[in-house]
C-alpha positions as a Markdown table, in Angstrom:
| # | Residue | x | y | z |
|---|---|---|---|---|
| 1 | Met | 0.0 | 0.0 | 0.0 |
| 2 | Asp | 1.3 | 3.5 | -0.9 |
| 3 | His | 1.3 | 6.0 | 2.1 |
| 4 | Thr | 1.1 | 9.8 | 1.8 |
| 5 | Gly | 4.5 | 11.4 | 2.4 |
| 6 | Val | 5.3 | 13.6 | 5.4 |
| 7 | Lys | 5.8 | 16.8 | 3.4 |
| 8 | Thr | 2.4 | 16.4 | 1.6 |
| 9 | Leu | 0.7 | 15.9 | 5.0 |
| 10 | Phe | 2.6 | 18.8 | 6.5 |
| 11 | Asp | 1.6 | 21.1 | 3.6 |
| 12 | Ala | -2.0 | 20.0 | 3.8 |
| 13 | Asn | -2.1 | 20.6 | 7.6 |
| 14 | Ile | -0.6 | 24.1 | 7.2 |
| 15 | Asp | -3.0 | 24.9 | 4.3 |
| 16 | Asn | -6.0 | 24.0 | 6.4 |
| 17 | Ser | -4.8 | 26.0 | 9.4 |
| 18 | Ser | -5.9 | 29.6 | 10.4 |
| 19 | Leu | -2.4 | 30.9 | 9.7 |
| 20 | Ser | -1.9 | 33.7 | 7.2 |
| 21 | Ile | -0.5 | 33.0 | 3.8 |
| 22 | Lys | 2.8 | 34.5 | 4.8 |
| 23 | Gln | 3.0 | 32.4 | 8.0 |
| 24 | Gln | 2.2 | 29.3 | 5.9 |
| 25 | Ser | 4.9 | 30.1 | 3.5 |
| 26 | Val | 7.4 | 30.6 | 6.3 |
| 27 | Leu | 6.6 | 27.3 | 7.9 |
| 28 | Lys | 6.8 | 25.4 | 4.6 |
| 29 | Ala | 10.1 | 27.0 | 3.8 |
| 30 | Ser | 11.4 | 26.2 | 7.3 |
| 31 | Leu | 10.5 | 22.5 | 6.9 |
| 32 | Ile | 12.4 | 22.3 | 3.6 |
| 33 | Leu | 15.5 | 24.0 | 4.8 |
| 34 | Phe | 15.6 | 22.4 | 8.3 |
| 35 | Ala | 15.4 | 19.0 | 6.4 |
| 36 | Glu | 18.0 | 19.9 | 3.8 |
| 37 | Lys | 20.5 | 21.9 | 5.9 |
| 38 | Gly | 19.7 | 21.1 | 9.5 |
| 39 | Tyr | 18.2 | 23.5 | 12.1 |
| 40 | Glu | 21.6 | 24.8 | 13.2 |
| 41 | Asn | 22.8 | 25.5 | 9.7 |
| 42 | Thr | 19.6 | 27.3 | 8.6 |
| 43 | Ser | 19.4 | 31.1 | 9.1 |
| 44 | Thr | 16.2 | 33.1 | 9.3 |
| 45 | Gln | 17.5 | 35.0 | 6.2 |
| 46 | Asp | 17.5 | 31.7 | 4.3 |
| 47 | Ile | 14.0 | 31.0 | 5.4 |
| 48 | Ala | 12.7 | 34.5 | 4.4 |
| 49 | Lys | 14.3 | 34.2 | 1.0 |
| 50 | Leu | 12.7 | 30.8 | 0.2 |
| 51 | Ala | 9.4 | 32.0 | 1.7 |
| 52 | Gly | 9.5 | 35.2 | -0.5 |
| 53 | Cys | 9.2 | 37.6 | 2.4 |
| 54 | Ala | 11.4 | 40.0 | 4.5 |
| 55 | Glu | 13.4 | 38.5 | 7.4 |
| 56 | Gly | 11.5 | 40.9 | 9.6 |
| 57 | Thr | 8.3 | 39.2 | 8.7 |
| 58 | Val | 9.7 | 35.9 | 10.0 |
| 59 | Phe | 10.4 | 37.5 | 13.4 |
| 60 | Lys | 7.1 | 39.4 | 13.4 |
| 61 | His | 5.2 | 36.2 | 13.4 |
| 62 | Phe | 7.4 | 33.7 | 15.2 |
| 63 | Lys | 9.6 | 36.0 | 17.4 |
| 64 | Thr | 12.6 | 33.6 | 17.6 |
| 65 | Lys | 14.1 | 30.8 | 15.6 |
| 66 | Asp | 13.3 | 28.3 | 18.4 |
| 67 | Ala | 9.6 | 29.4 | 18.2 |
| 68 | Leu | 9.7 | 28.8 | 14.5 |
| 69 | Leu | 11.1 | 25.2 | 15.1 |
| 70 | Lys | 8.3 | 24.6 | 17.6 |
| 71 | Ala | 5.7 | 25.8 | 15.1 |
| 72 | Val | 7.1 | 23.3 | 12.6 |
| 73 | Leu | 7.2 | 20.4 | 15.1 |
| 74 | Asp | 3.8 | 20.9 | 16.7 |
| 75 | Pro | 1.8 | 19.7 | 13.6 |
| 76 | Phe | 4.1 | 16.6 | 13.6 |
| 77 | Val | 3.3 | 15.7 | 17.2 |
| 78 | Asn | -0.4 | 16.7 | 17.1 |
| 79 | Asp | -1.5 | 15.7 | 13.7 |
| 80 | Ile | 0.9 | 14.3 | 11.1 |
| 81 | Leu | 2.6 | 11.4 | 13.0 |
| 82 | Pro | -0.7 | 10.3 | 14.6 |
| 83 | Gln | -2.2 | 10.3 | 11.1 |
| 84 | Val | 0.7 | 8.4 | 9.6 |
| 85 | Ile | 0.5 | 5.7 | 12.4 |
| 86 | Phe | -3.3 | 5.5 | 12.2 |
| 87 | Asp | -3.3 | 5.0 | 8.4 |
| 88 | Phe | -0.6 | 2.3 | 8.8 |
| 89 | Leu | -2.3 | 0.4 | 11.6 |
| 90 | Lys | -5.6 | 0.5 | 9.7 |
| 91 | Asp | -3.7 | -1.0 | 6.7 |
| 92 | Leu | -2.1 | -3.6 | 9.0 |
| 93 | Ser | -5.3 | -4.7 | 10.6 |
| 94 | Gly | -6.7 | -5.4 | 7.2 |
| 95 | Gln | -3.8 | -7.6 | 6.1 |
| 96 | Pro | -5.1 | -11.2 | 5.7 |
| 97 | Glu | -1.8 | -12.8 | 6.8 |
| 98 | Glu | -2.0 | -16.4 | 8.0 |
| 99 | His | 1.0 | -16.3 | 10.3 |
| 100 | Phe | 2.3 | -13.6 | 12.7 |
| 101 | Ser | 5.8 | -13.8 | 11.3 |
| 102 | Val | 4.5 | -12.9 | 7.9 |
| 103 | Leu | 2.6 | -9.9 | 9.2 |
| 104 | Leu | 5.6 | -8.8 | 11.2 |
| 105 | Arg | 7.8 | -8.9 | 8.2 |
| 106 | Tyr | 5.3 | -6.9 | 6.1 |
| 107 | Ala | 5.0 | -4.3 | 8.9 |
| 108 | Val | 8.8 | -3.9 | 9.4 |
| 109 | Arg | 9.6 | -3.6 | 5.7 |
| 110 | Asp | 6.8 | -1.2 | 5.2 |
| 111 | Arg | 7.9 | 1.2 | 8.0 |
| 112 | Ile | 11.6 | 1.0 | 7.0 |
| 113 | Lys | 10.7 | 2.0 | 3.4 |
| 114 | Tyr | 8.4 | 4.8 | 4.6 |
| 115 | Ile | 10.9 | 6.3 | 7.0 |
| 116 | Met | 13.7 | 6.1 | 4.5 |
| 117 | Glu | 11.6 | 7.7 | 1.8 |
| 118 | Asn | 10.8 | 10.6 | 4.3 |
| 119 | Arg | 14.3 | 10.5 | 5.9 |
| 120 | Gln | 15.1 | 14.2 | 5.7 |
| 121 | Lys | 11.8 | 15.4 | 7.1 |
| 122 | Met | 11.8 | 12.7 | 9.8 |
| 123 | Arg | 15.3 | 13.8 | 10.8 |
| 124 | Ile | 14.0 | 17.1 | 12.2 |
| 125 | Phe | 11.6 | 15.3 | 14.5 |
| 126 | Ile | 14.0 | 12.6 | 15.6 |
| 127 | Gln | 16.8 | 15.0 | 16.4 |
| 128 | Glu | 14.4 | 16.9 | 18.7 |
| 129 | Ile | 13.3 | 13.7 | 20.3 |
| 130 | Val | 16.9 | 12.9 | 21.2 |
| 131 | Lys | 17.1 | 16.4 | 22.8 |
| 132 | Asn | 13.7 | 16.3 | 24.4 |
| 133 | Pro | 12.4 | 12.8 | 25.1 |
| 134 | Ser | 9.2 | 14.2 | 26.7 |
| 135 | Met | 8.1 | 15.0 | 23.2 |
| 136 | Leu | 7.9 | 11.3 | 22.4 |
| 137 | Glu | 6.0 | 10.6 | 25.6 |
| 138 | Gly | 3.4 | 13.2 | 24.6 |
| 139 | Leu | 3.0 | 11.5 | 21.2 |
| 140 | Thr | 2.7 | 8.1 | 22.8 |
| 141 | Ser | -0.1 | 9.2 | 25.1 |
| 142 | Arg | -2.1 | 10.4 | 22.1 |
| 143 | Leu | -1.6 | 7.1 | 20.3 |
| 144 | Val | -2.5 | 4.6 | 23.0 |
| 145 | Leu | -6.2 | 4.5 | 22.2 |
| 146 | Val | -5.6 | 4.4 | 18.4 |
| 147 | Ile | -3.1 | 1.6 | 18.8 |
| 148 | Glu | -5.2 | -0.5 | 21.1 |
| 149 | Thr | -8.4 | -0.2 | 19.1 |
| 150 | Ser | -6.6 | -0.8 | 15.8 |
| 151 | Val | -4.5 | -3.9 | 16.5 |
| 152 | Asn | -6.0 | -5.6 | 19.6 |
| 153 | Gln | -8.2 | -7.9 | 17.6 |
| 154 | Val | -5.3 | -8.8 | 15.2 |
| 155 | Phe | -2.9 | -9.6 | 18.0 |
| 156 | Ser | -5.6 | -11.5 | 20.0 |
| 157 | Cys | -6.0 | -13.8 | 17.0 |
| 158 | Tyr | -2.3 | -14.7 | 16.9 |
| 159 | Gln | -2.2 | -15.0 | 20.6 |
| 160 | Ala | -5.1 | -17.5 | 20.6 |
| 161 | Arg | -3.2 | -19.6 | 18.1 |
| 162 | Gly | 0.0 | -19.6 | 20.2 |
| 163 | Glu | 2.0 | -17.5 | 17.6 |
| 164 | Leu | 2.4 | -14.4 | 19.8 |
| 165 | Val | 3.3 | -13.8 | 23.4 |
| 166 | Asp | 0.4 | -13.0 | 25.8 |
| 167 | Trp | 1.2 | -9.3 | 26.2 |
| 168 | Asp | -1.1 | -6.3 | 25.9 |
| 169 | Ala | -1.1 | -4.5 | 22.5 |
| 170 | Met | 0.8 | -1.5 | 23.6 |
| 171 | Arg | 3.7 | -3.5 | 25.0 |
| 172 | Ile | 4.0 | -5.4 | 21.7 |
| 173 | Ile | 4.0 | -2.2 | 19.7 |
| 174 | Arg | 6.6 | -0.6 | 22.0 |
| 175 | Thr | 8.9 | -3.6 | 21.6 |
| 176 | Ile | 8.6 | -3.6 | 17.8 |
| 177 | Ser | 9.0 | 0.2 | 17.6 |
| 178 | Gly | 11.9 | 0.3 | 20.0 |
| 179 | Val | 13.9 | -2.2 | 18.0 |
| 180 | Leu | 13.0 | -0.6 | 14.6 |
| 181 | Leu | 14.0 | 2.9 | 15.8 |
| 182 | Gly | 17.2 | 1.5 | 17.3 |
| 183 | Tyr | 18.2 | 0.4 | 13.8 |
| 184 | Leu | 17.0 | 3.5 | 12.0 |
| 185 | Ile | 17.8 | 6.5 | 14.1 |
| 186 | Pro | 21.6 | 6.3 | 13.6 |
| 187 | Asn | 21.1 | 5.9 | 9.9 |
| 188 | Ile | 18.6 | 8.9 | 9.8 |
| 189 | Val | 20.6 | 11.2 | 12.0 |
| 190 | Met | 24.2 | 10.4 | 11.2 |
| 191 | Ser | 24.1 | 9.2 | 7.6 |
| 192 | Asn | 22.7 | 9.9 | 4.2 |
| 193 | Lys | 23.7 | 6.6 | 2.8 |
| 194 | Pro | 21.0 | 4.3 | 1.3 |
| 195 | Leu | 19.8 | 1.5 | 3.6 |
| 196 | Asp | 19.5 | -2.1 | 2.4 |
| 197 | Val | 15.8 | -2.6 | 3.2 |
| 198 | Glu | 15.8 | -6.4 | 2.9 |
| 199 | Thr | 18.9 | -7.0 | 5.0 |
| 200 | Thr | 17.7 | -4.6 | 7.7 |
| 201 | Thr | 14.2 | -6.2 | 7.6 |
| 202 | Asn | 15.7 | -9.7 | 8.0 |
| 203 | Glu | 17.8 | -8.7 | 11.0 |
| 204 | Ile | 15.0 | -6.9 | 12.8 |
| 205 | Val | 12.4 | -9.7 | 12.2 |
| 206 | Glu | 14.8 | -12.4 | 13.3 |
| 207 | Phe | 15.6 | -10.6 | 16.5 |
| 208 | Leu | 11.9 | -9.7 | 17.2 |
| 209 | Leu | 10.7 | -13.3 | 16.6 |
| 210 | Gln | 12.9 | -14.5 | 19.5 |
| 211 | Gly | 11.1 | -12.2 | 21.9 |
| 212 | Leu | 7.5 | -12.1 | 20.6 |
| 213 | Val | 6.9 | -15.7 | 19.6 |
| 214 | Pro | 6.4 | -18.3 | 22.4 |
| 215 | Glu | 9.3 | -20.6 | 22.6 |
| 216 | Gly | 7.5 | -23.7 | 21.4 |
| 217 | Ala | 6.3 | -21.9 | 18.2 |
| 218 | Arg | 9.6 | -20.3 | 17.1 |
| 219 | Asp | 10.7 | -23.1 | 14.8 |
| 220 | Glu | 7.4 | -22.9 | 12.9 |
| 221 | Ala | 7.6 | -19.1 | 12.7 |
| 222 | Ala | 11.1 | -19.3 | 11.2 |
| 223 | Glu | 9.8 | -21.8 | 8.6 |
| 224 | Thr | 6.7 | -19.6 | 7.6 |
| 225 | Asp | 8.6 | -16.3 | 7.6 |
């Protein structure tokens, strides 16, 4: 399934806001430049030039560069990432996979491809998470209900068949997300090199199956994966 890119979602979010046209232009320019050059290497003069306005206009509306960064990140936390995750979980819950290992591989590969396709834009958010972990906690609290209602039934089915450990849905999602991000964050933040999606998927799935599949079912999971 094709998923809408982060920049497209960001632009649509800004277009539908109550911000003035100039404010919208400044935020869109900021996202592009923060992604391409990094926050520290982007000047308000650069932003004003790309937005087609005077530098004074940037400060008039956003006061400081930090306030501008916050204005870019707020839609990510409040709207864009929750929407990305909701759309993915909706897709995941509709996948007619016979075995958990197959579903896991589909999910891991799909998220790796999506994150790498949106690497530059995701880099802004991830760099700020590293500096301010409470941002991730706030996002997680918003997603608890979405996650539990989207995948509880799917996980329960695999648990009833003995293919998945008897954990609550949020614990399973945290485990998968933690391992996935542990692989991807260094690549996103510290490198621009392409990632071998299949190799990375294989490594992550192999590791996760050791923890998420009950011991007696691991051999079968390895065979069906």
